[in-house]
N, C-alpha and C positions, 0 to 999 in steps of 0.2 A: 504494500500500500504506500510505503514511503517513497519508493522509486517512481510511482505514478505521479505523486505530488511534485516531484522534481522535473518530470517530463512535461507536465501540463502547461507551464508557461511557454515551452518550446512549441507545442501544438498550437497554442493561442497565437504566438508570434507568426508562425508559418502560415496559418490560416488568414491572419490579418494581412500579411504580405500578398497572398494570392488574391484576396478580396480587392486590395488596392490595385493590383495589376489589372484584373479584369474590369474594375470600375474605370480605370484610365482608358483601357482599350475600348470599352463600350462608349464612353464619353467622346472619344476621338472619332469613332465611326458614326456615332449619332450626329455629331457636329458636321461631319462630311456629308451625311445624308441630307440634312436640312439646309446646309449652306449652298449645295448645288441645286438651286431651285429653278433655274431657267433652262430651257431646252432649245436646241437648234439642230440644223442638219450638219452632220459631220462628213467630211470627205477623207476616207482612208487612202493614203498614198503609199503606204509600205506595210507589209506584213512580215513578221519574223518569228522563227521558232528559236527560243533561247533555252539554254540548259541551266537549271538551278538544281544542283545536287544530282539526284537520280531522275528528276522529272523534267518535262519539257513544256513549259507554258508558252502561250502565244502572246506576242506583243504587236500592237498596232500603232503606227504613227499616223496622226490625223491632223486635219486643219478644219477650222470653222471661222465664221465671221460674226461679229457683233457690231452692228452699225457698219461703219466703213473700216473698222479695224479687223485685221486677220490674225488669228492665233494658231499656233502649232503646239502639239503635245504628243506624248507617247503614253500608252496604257498597256499594262500587263493584265490580261484577263485572270480573274480570281480562280474560277473553276470551270470545267475540269482541267487538270493538268495531266498530260499524257505520260505514260511510263516509257514510251519509246518515240523515236523521231517519226516513224511511219504513221502512227496513230495521230501524232500532233499535226502532221502534214494533211491528213484527211480532215481533221477538225478545222485547220486553217482554211482549207478549200471551202468548207461549209460556211464558215464565218465570212469569207471574202465575197460570197454571193449576196449577202444581206446589205440592206441600207442601214446606216447607223445614225442614231441620235446622240448628240453630245449633251451632257448635263454640265452646267457651269455656274459659277458663283457670279451673280450680277454685279457685285461690288469689285470683284477681281476675276475677270474672265480667264485669266491664265490658269486658275484652278478649275480643272475640268476632268471629266471622266466619261467613258463610254458605257459604263454600268452604274446604276444608282439604286441599290435595293436596301431596304431597312435591315439593320443588323440583328435579325431575330436570334441567330445562333449565339452570338456573343451576349445578347441580353439574357438568354436562357442560362448560359454558363455563369454569368454574373449573379443571377438570382439563386442558382444552386450554391455558389460560394457564400453569398450572404446567409442563406439558410444554414449552412454548416457552421459559419461563424457565430450566428445567433445561438445555435445548438450548443457550441462550446461555451459560450457565455452563460447560458441557462444551466448547463451541466455543471459548470464550475461553481455557480451560485448554490445549486442544490447540493453538490458534493461537500462544500465547505459548511453549509448549514447543518448537515447531518452529522458531521464529525467534529 
């Protein structure tokens, strides 16, 4: 029982650090989602398959106009990342046939993206982390009140 009391602050600290990490990650993705509130037509002028570790994501270089100003940017598609170059090439050919919409920040159009989806996955992970963190707090309170 004594060794558990010694480890408990470590569990608390590690859980707190994980909660902070996922909270920051969600806040950052949430901000990106809502700041990219304007849409326009994107012209993709270059497609690339890049290697990141053992996976092959697809990168698109594109341009778009806001008023008379023209902007250029690159975007690495989030998912799916292929496990080999051949499947990445097939995915690239499929994406190249589509017309693309750019999402950009009206206050700073150089911040743009070809995808803009709400970060449900990170929200779910963050809520799980908060649940575990609250559990540790309640468990600690209950544990110390009983002994």
